[in-house]
C-alpha positions in Angstrom: 116.9 88.7 167.7 120.4 87.4 167.9 123.4 89.8 168.1 126.1 89.3 165.5 129.7 89.7 166.5 130.5 92.6 164.1 128.3 95.2 162.4 130.0 95.1 159.0 132.1 92.8 156.9 135.8 93.4 156.3 136.1 94.3 152.6 139.6 92.9 152.4 141.0 89.8 154.0 143.6 91.8 156.0 141.1 94.4 157.3 140.6 94.0 161.1 137.2 92.8 162.3 135.1 95.7 163.6 133.8 94.8 167.0 130.3 95.7 168.1 130.3 98.0 171.1 129.1 96.0 174.1 129.3 92.7 172.3 129.9 89.7 174.4 132.8 88.4 172.3 135.7 90.8 172.2 137.9 88.9 169.6 138.1 86.0 167.3 140.9 83.6 168.0 143.0 82.3 165.1 141.8 78.8 165.8 138.1 79.8 165.6 138.7 81.8 162.4 140.5 78.8 160.9 137.7 76.5 162.0 135.0 78.6 160.5 136.8 79.0 157.2 136.6 75.4 156.3 134.4 72.3 156.4 131.5 73.7 154.3 129.7 71.8 151.5 129.6 73.1 147.9 126.1 74.6 147.6 126.5 76.1 144.1 123.2 75.9 142.1 123.6 74.7 138.5 121.3 74.5 135.5 119.0 77.2 136.8 116.2 78.4 134.5 115.8 82.1 133.8 113.3 84.1 135.8 109.8 84.2 134.1 110.3 87.8 133.0 113.8 87.4 131.5 112.7 87.8 127.9 110.6 90.8 128.8 113.4 92.5 130.7 115.7 92.0 127.7 113.2 93.7 125.4 112.9 96.6 127.9 116.7 97.0 128.0 116.8 97.0 124.2 114.2 99.8 124.1 116.2 101.7 126.7 119.4 101.3 124.6 117.7 102.6 121.5 116.5 105.7 123.3 119.9 106.7 124.7 122.6 105.5 122.2 126.2 106.2 123.0 125.6 106.9 126.7 126.4 104.9 129.8 123.3 104.1 131.8 123.4 103.3 135.5 120.3 102.0 137.3 120.8 101.0 141.0 118.6 98.7 143.1 119.3 100.7 146.2 120.6 99.6 149.6 119.2 98.8 153.0 117.8 101.6 155.1 118.1 101.7 158.9 114.9 101.5 160.9 116.5 101.8 164.3 120.1 101.4 165.5 121.2 98.1 163.8 117.9 97.0 162.4 116.8 97.7 158.8 113.6 98.1 157.0 112.6 95.2 154.7 114.4 95.9 151.4 112.4 96.7 148.3 114.5 97.2 145.1 113.9 100.3 143.0 111.2 100.0 140.5 113.4 101.0 137.6 116.0 98.3 138.5 113.3 95.6 138.9 111.7 96.6 135.6 114.9 96.2 133.7 116.4 93.1 135.4 113.8 91.1 137.3 116.3 91.1 140.2 115.3 92.3 143.7 118.6 92.1 145.7 120.0 95.1 147.6 123.1 96.9 146.3 122.6 95.6 142.8 123.3 98.0 139.9 122.5 97.6 136.2 125.0 99.2 133.9 124.5 99.6 130.1 127.8 100.3 128.4 127.6 101.9 125.0 128.8 99.8 122.1 129.0 100.3 118.3 125.5 98.7 117.8 123.8 99.6 121.1 124.7 98.6 124.6 126.1 95.7 126.6 124.4 95.1 129.9 126.0 94.0 133.1 124.4 93.5 136.5 126.7 94.3 139.4 125.8 92.3 142.5 127.3 91.2 145.8 128.8 87.8 145.4 128.4 85.0 147.8 129.8 85.8 151.3 133.5 85.2 151.7 134.1 82.2 154.0 137.9 82.5 154.0 138.0 86.0 155.6 135.0 85.3 157.9 132.6 87.8 156.2 129.9 85.2 156.0 129.6 84.9 159.7 131.2 88.0 161.1 129.2 90.6 159.0 125.8 91.6 160.0 124.8 91.1 156.4 126.8 87.9 156.0 125.0 84.8 154.8 125.0 83.1 158.2 122.9 86.0 159.5 120.6 86.9 156.7 120.6 83.9 154.4 122.3 82.6 151.3 122.4 84.9 148.3 123.0 83.8 144.7 126.5 83.5 143.3 127.4 85.7 140.3 127.2 82.6 138.1 123.8 81.7 139.4 122.6 85.3 138.9 123.7 85.2 135.3 121.6 82.1 134.6 118.6 83.5 136.3 118.6 87.0 134.9 120.2 86.3 131.5 122.7 89.2 132.1 126.5 88.9 132.8 127.1 89.5 136.5 130.1 91.1 138.2 131.1 92.1 141.7 129.4 95.3 142.7 132.2 96.2 145.1 134.4 97.0 142.1 131.9 99.2 140.4 132.3 102.6 142.1 136.0 102.7 141.3 135.3 101.6 137.7 132.7 104.4 137.3 135.1 107.0 138.6 137.7 106.1 136.0 135.4 106.0 133.0 134.7 108.9 130.6 131.9 109.8 128.3 128.2 110.8 128.8 126.4 109.1 131.7 122.8 109.0 132.9 121.8 107.5 136.3 118.6 106.9 138.2 119.1 108.9 141.4 117.9 108.6 145.0 118.7 104.9 145.6 122.5 104.4 146.0 124.7 107.2 147.5 127.9 105.3 146.8 127.2 105.1 143.1 125.9 108.7 142.9 129.1 109.9 144.6 131.2 108.0 142.0 129.3 109.7 139.2 129.1 113.2 140.8 131.3 114.9 138.2 129.9 112.9 135.2 126.1 113.4 135.4 123.7 116.2 135.2 120.3 116.6 136.8 118.8 117.3 133.4 120.1 114.1 131.8 119.2 112.0 134.8 115.7 113.4 134.8 115.2 112.5 131.2 116.2 108.9 132.0 113.8 108.7 134.9 111.0 110.2 132.8 111.6 107.7 130.0 111.6 104.7 132.4 108.3 106.0 133.9 106.6 106.4 130.5 108.0 103.0 129.3 106.0 101.3 132.0 102.6 102.8 130.9 101.8 99.9 128.5 102.1 96.6 130.2 103.5 93.5 128.5 102.0 90.0 128.9 104.1 89.2 131.9 103.0 92.3 133.7 99.3 91.8 132.9 99.5 88.3 134.3 101.1 89.6 137.5 98.5 92.3 137.9 95.8 89.7 137.6 97.5 87.5 140.2 97.7 90.5 142.5 94.0 91.3 142.1 93.0 87.6 142.6 95.0 87.4 145.8 93.6 90.8 146.9 90.0 89.5 146.5 90.8 86.6 148.7 92.3 89.0 151.3 89.0 90.9 151.3 87.1 87.7 151.8 89.4 86.9 154.8 88.5 90.3 156.3 84.7 89.9 156.0 85.0 86.5 157.8 86.6 88.1 160.8 84.7 91.3 161.2 83.3 90.1 164.5 86.9 89.8 165.8 87.7 93.3 164.5 84.7 94.6 166.4 86.1 93.1 169.5 89.5 94.6 168.9 90.2 97.4 166.4 90.9 98.2 162.8 94.3 96.6 163.3 92.7 93.2 163.2 91.6 94.0 159.7 95.0 95.2 158.8 96.7 92.1 160.2 94.2 89.7 158.5 94.8 91.2 155.1 98.6 91.3 155.6 98.6 87.6 156.3 97.1 86.9 152.8 99.6 89.3 151.2 102.6 87.6 152.8 101.3 84.1 152.0 100.4 84.7 148.4 102.7 87.5 147.5 105.7 89.5 148.7 103.9 92.1 150.9 101.2 94.7 150.7 101.8 97.1 147.9 101.2 100.1 150.2 100.0 100.7 153.7 96.5 99.2 154.0 93.7 101.7 154.7 91.4 100.0 157.2 89.1 102.9 157.9 86.0 102.2 160.0 83.2 104.8 160.7 84.3 108.4 160.4 87.9 107.3 159.6 86.6 106.5 156.1 86.6 110.2 155.4 90.4 110.4 155.9 91.8 109.5 152.5 95.0 107.9 153.7 94.0 106.6 157.1 96.8 104.1 157.8 96.9 104.4 161.6 94.3 101.7 161.7 93.9 101.9 165.5 90.2 102.9 165.7 87.1 101.0 166.8 85.1 98.8 164.4 81.3 99.2 165.1 78.3 97.5 163.8 76.0 99.9 162.0 78.9 101.9 160.5 80.9 101.4 157.2 84.3 100.0 156.7 86.4 101.5 153.9 89.1 98.9 153.1 91.7 100.1 150.5 94.4 97.4 150.2 96.4 95.5 147.6 98.6 92.4 147.5 102.0 92.9 145.9 103.2 89.8 144.0 106.6 88.2 144.4 107.5 90.0 141.2 106.5 93.3 142.9 103.4 94.1 140.9 100.6 95.4 143.1 96.8 95.5 143.1 95.0 98.6 144.5 91.4 97.8 145.4 88.8 99.5 147.6 85.5 98.3 148.9 83.2 100.1 151.4 81.4 97.5 153.4 78.6 97.7 155.9 80.1 96.2 159.1 76.7 94.7 160.1 76.3 93.2 156.7 73.6 95.5 155.5 73.5 99.2 154.4 71.0 101.5 156.0 69.0 103.8 153.8 71.4 106.8 153.8 74.5 104.6 153.5 73.0 102.9 150.5 72.0 106.2 148.9 75.6 107.5 149.1 77.0 104.1 148.1 74.8 103.9 145.0 75.9 107.4 143.9 79.5 106.3 144.1 78.8 103.0 142.3 77.0 104.9 139.5 79.9 107.2 139.2 82.3 104.3 139.0 80.2 102.6 136.4 80.3 105.8 134.3 84.1 106.1 134.8 84.8 102.4 133.9 82.7 102.8 130.7 84.9 105.7 129.6 88.1 103.5 129.8 88.8 102.4 126.2 91.5 102.7 123.6 91.6 106.1 122.0 89.8 107.8 124.9 91.5 110.7 126.7 93.0 109.7 130.1 90.9 112.4 131.7 87.6 111.1 130.4 87.0 108.5 133.1 87.6 111.1 135.8 85.3 113.7 134.1 82.5 111.1 133.7 82.6 110.0 137.3 82.8 113.5 138.7 79.7 114.5 136.6 77.6 111.8 138.2 78.7 112.8 141.7 78.1 116.4 141.0 74.6 115.6 139.8 73.8 113.7 143.0 75.1 116.5 145.2 72.9 118.9 143.4 70.0 116.5 143.6 70.4 116.1 147.3 70.5 119.9 147.8 74.1 119.9 149.2 75.4 122.3 146.6 73.6 124.8 144.4 73.3 123.9 140.7 73.2 123.8 137.8 75.6 120.9 137.5 77.7 122.6 134.8 78.4 125.5 137.2 79.4 123.0 139.9 81.8 121.3 137.7 83.3 124.5 136.2 84.0 125.8 139.7 85.0 122.5 141.1 82.5 122.8 144.0 81.9 119.1 144.2 85.5 118.7 145.3 84.6 119.5 148.9 83.2 116.0 149.1 84.9 114.1 146.2 88.4 115.4 147.2 90.7 113.4 144.9 91.2 112.3 141.3 89.3 109.3 140.1 92.3 107.1 139.4 96.0 106.6 138.5 98.2 104.2 136.6 99.1 100.9 138.3 101.9 98.5 138.0 105.2 98.0 139.8 104.3 101.1 141.8 100.9 101.6 143.2 101.0 105.1 141.6 102.9 103.9 138.6 104.5 106.1 135.9 104.4 109.0 138.3 107.4 110.7 136.7 105.9 110.7 133.2 105.4 114.0 131.4 101.9 115.5 131.9 101.3 115.4 128.2 102.0 111.6 128.2 100.0 110.9 131.3 96.9 112.9 132.4 96.8 114.8 129.1 97.5 111.6 127.1 95.4 109.0 125.3 94.6 105.5 126.6 96.2 102.5 124.8 95.7 98.8 125.0 97.9 97.4 127.8 97.6 100.4 130.1 96.3 99.6 133.6 94.7 102.1 135.8 92.4 102.4 138.8 88.9 103.9 138.7 88.0 105.0 142.3 85.5 107.7 142.8 84.4 108.5 146.3 82.2 110.7 148.5 83.4 111.9 151.9 81.4 113.8 154.4 83.7 114.9 157.2 82.5 114.6 160.8 82.8 118.3 161.4 81.2 119.4 158.0 78.4 121.8 159.0 77.4 122.3 155.4 75.7 118.9 155.2 72.9 117.5 157.3 74.1 115.8 160.5 73.2 112.3 159.4 75.7 112.6 156.5 78.6 113.5 158.7 81.2 110.8 159.2 80.2 108.8 156.2 82.9 108.0 153.6 82.5 105.7 150.6 85.0 104.8 147.9 84.8 101.9 145.3 88.0 101.2 143.4 88.9 98.6 140.8 91.9 97.9 138.6 91.0 98.3 134.9 93.1 97.0 132.0 92.6 98.8 128.6 92.0 96.2 126.0 91.8 96.3 122.2 88.0 96.6 122.3 87.4 98.3 125.6 88.5 97.3 129.1 88.7 94.4 131.5 88.1 94.7 135.3 91.0 92.7 136.8 89.4 92.9 140.3 85.9 91.9 139.2 86.0 88.9 141.5 84.9 91.3 144.3 81.2 92.4 144.0 80.5 96.1 143.7 76.7 96.6 143.5 75.1 97.1 146.9 72.8 94.1 146.9 75.6 91.9 145.6 77.9 93.2 148.4 75.3 92.3 151.1 74.7 88.8 149.6 78.5 88.2 149.3 79.1 89.2 152.9 76.2 87.0 154.1 77.6 84.0 152.2 81.0 84.4 153.8 79.6 84.6 157.3 77.2 81.7 157.0 
């Protein structure tokens, strides 16, 4: 990784260049500065077409405007976060900002200014790097180092929103009066400028509204989720094809294989991939992915491709590493499959959100009683929650721009709410028998099974967006055999 001359750009032309400690170049000569300032071609992009979601983001902003009339609304994208010294984590814009703009660039801020008939929207962005003052090549975030960014005029064409220089925004916000709401936790500079103008209560209402607004997906979002699921299915196929290489190395071979598909067909993985082989499958969020992959055991793979528009899939399959389940593995797998079938059947418009969880838990409780692992009757088990020793988690969650989407929604609008067409959620029951669980027979210990699919609520029921991946045990075995042949 090359070392730039200076860690940060001068904000004004007369500001001195900040030298990096231990940098090899101690100064910039006037001659070099003059040379670097000129001789560059015009690269302005003209006649750009709006991003695919532009009409949808406009409708979302209109709904937001109607909800908070007469108030200034400030939604930041966020800024780069340091990973170590002068290296940063890959940037991922805040969900609220992406939802309302379609933009993904760091330091962006959407501001809705109140007007007589609603709001006027402006997106504040970093303009092109300044070539005259050397920022484009002297700053660690200058375009010579990190690549070209859109000009403000280009951004306006792409997003369908007037664009201004974000470096002027903090001062402007400090000077303005009137009620303000902001999405917190992403931009400390903007929050500081608003510190005496906002309240935690008003800001939380804004966050809650934007979370609940995402519950029902529009056509663009549904298409993106389908793209994410389709790419994820291909990622799972990639993994099955290289299980022999994973056996020769570790779970990380599986993680890397899926990540390749995510980066080629999307933006990234939507969350840390869980590549849990053998007893690691009983750890719900096993993301270390450094364990052995052994024939005869199960692989629980929970992974999702995030599209370039940042919508993510969230799919789990539990696969026999050898290609075939043994008798006990199949018994446990079939119980989870039957629970998932019951859960998916309960996903339909007008149903309570909790219904799919309750139906899946009932099936699992019945099997645990049937196997003699917990004392019945089933109603007693469910009332006391005794099945939770082995089922552990809820049966699903909302899905969208966040893998656990709509998380800030009010309880009455989410888990105590009613399903509507356009909602997308996961259905993911599981059974997990810990390696040290002395309450179950020894042969159960270390087996974990989860099956997860992404389910869209439709007008007349539901659609499984991840149906390209087989779920039933015989179909899983046949699918794996076809990929290895």
